[in-house]
C-alpha positions as CSV (number, residue, x, y, z in Angstrom):
1,M,-59.1,26.8,-15.5
2,G,-56.2,27.8,-13.4
3,T,-55.3,30.6,-15.7
4,L,-58.6,31.9,-16.1
5,M,-59.0,32.1,-12.2
6,R,-55.6,34.0,-11.9
7,T,-56.6,36.3,-14.4
8,V,-59.9,37.1,-12.7
9,I,-58.2,37.5,-9.4
10,V,-55.6,39.9,-10.9
11,I,-58.4,42.0,-12.4
12,L,-60.5,42.2,-9.1
13,A,-57.4,42.9,-7.0
14,S,-56.4,46.0,-9.4
15,A,-60.1,47.2,-9.6
16,T,-60.3,47.7,-5.7
17,T,-58.7,51.0,-5.8
18,A,-61.1,52.1,-8.8
19,L,-64.2,50.9,-6.6
20,A,-62.9,52.8,-3.6
21,A,-62.8,56.0,-5.3
22,D,-65.4,58.3,-3.9
23,G,-65.3,61.0,-6.9
24,S,-65.2,64.1,-4.3
25,V,-62.0,65.2,-5.9
26,V,-63.7,66.8,-9.0
27,K,-64.1,70.6,-8.4
28,G,-65.8,73.3,-10.5
29,S,-68.0,71.2,-12.4
30,A,-71.2,72.1,-10.6
31,F,-71.9,75.1,-13.2
32,L,-71.5,72.6,-16.1
33,I,-73.9,70.0,-14.5
34,I,-76.5,72.6,-13.9
35,L,-76.2,73.9,-17.4
36,F,-76.5,70.5,-18.7
37,L,-79.6,69.9,-16.7
38,G,-81.1,73.2,-17.7
39,F,-80.6,72.5,-21.4
40,A,-82.2,69.1,-21.0
41,A,-85.3,70.7,-19.1
42,L,-85.4,73.2,-22.0
43,I,-85.6,70.5,-24.6
44,I,-88.3,68.7,-22.6
45,V,-90.4,71.8,-22.1
46,F,-90.1,72.7,-25.8
47,Q,-91.4,69.2,-26.7
48,F,-94.0,69.2,-24.2
49,I,-95.8,72.5,-25.5
50,P,-96.4,71.3,-29.1
51,G,-97.5,67.9,-27.7
52,L,-100.2,69.5,-25.4
53,V,-101.4,71.6,-28.4
54,L,-101.7,68.7,-30.6
55,F,-103.4,66.7,-27.7
56,A,-106.0,69.6,-27.4
57,T,-106.6,69.8,-31.0
58,M,-107.3,66.0,-31.0
59,L,-109.7,66.3,-28.3
60,K,-111.4,69.2,-29.9
61,S,-111.9,67.1,-33.1
62,L,-113.0,64.0,-31.3
63,F,-115.7,65.8,-29.4
64,S,-116.8,68.3,-32.0
65,R,-119.7,67.5,-34.4
66,A,-118.9,66.5,-37.9
67,P,-118.9,69.3,-40.5
68,K,-122.0,69.6,-42.6
69,K,-121.6,68.5,-46.3
70,A,-122.0,71.0,-48.9
71,T,-125.0,70.6,-50.8
72,E,-123.7,72.1,-53.8
73,T,-120.6,70.5,-55.3
74,L,-118.1,71.9,-57.8
75,S,-119.5,69.9,-60.9
76,D,-122.9,71.4,-59.9
77,K,-121.5,74.8,-60.2
78,S,-119.7,74.2,-63.5
79,R,-123.2,73.0,-65.0
80,G,-125.0,76.1,-63.6
81,K,-127.4,74.7,-61.3
């Protein structure tokens, strides 16, 4: 138990500098972030448009009347009726 406690204390003591880092030293990555977010937005938009078309088609088929059945079938045509 003592070894485990010492190991945890050493890990926590060495992690304080990593936890204190604010990340403000990164320079020049703003363009890449904007490019990545723009690409992600394009993917969402290009997936959203076909989804809307599919949804509109579904609504159209749900609220339209059923098509009338043909009175003459293919077998009737072949018999000459």
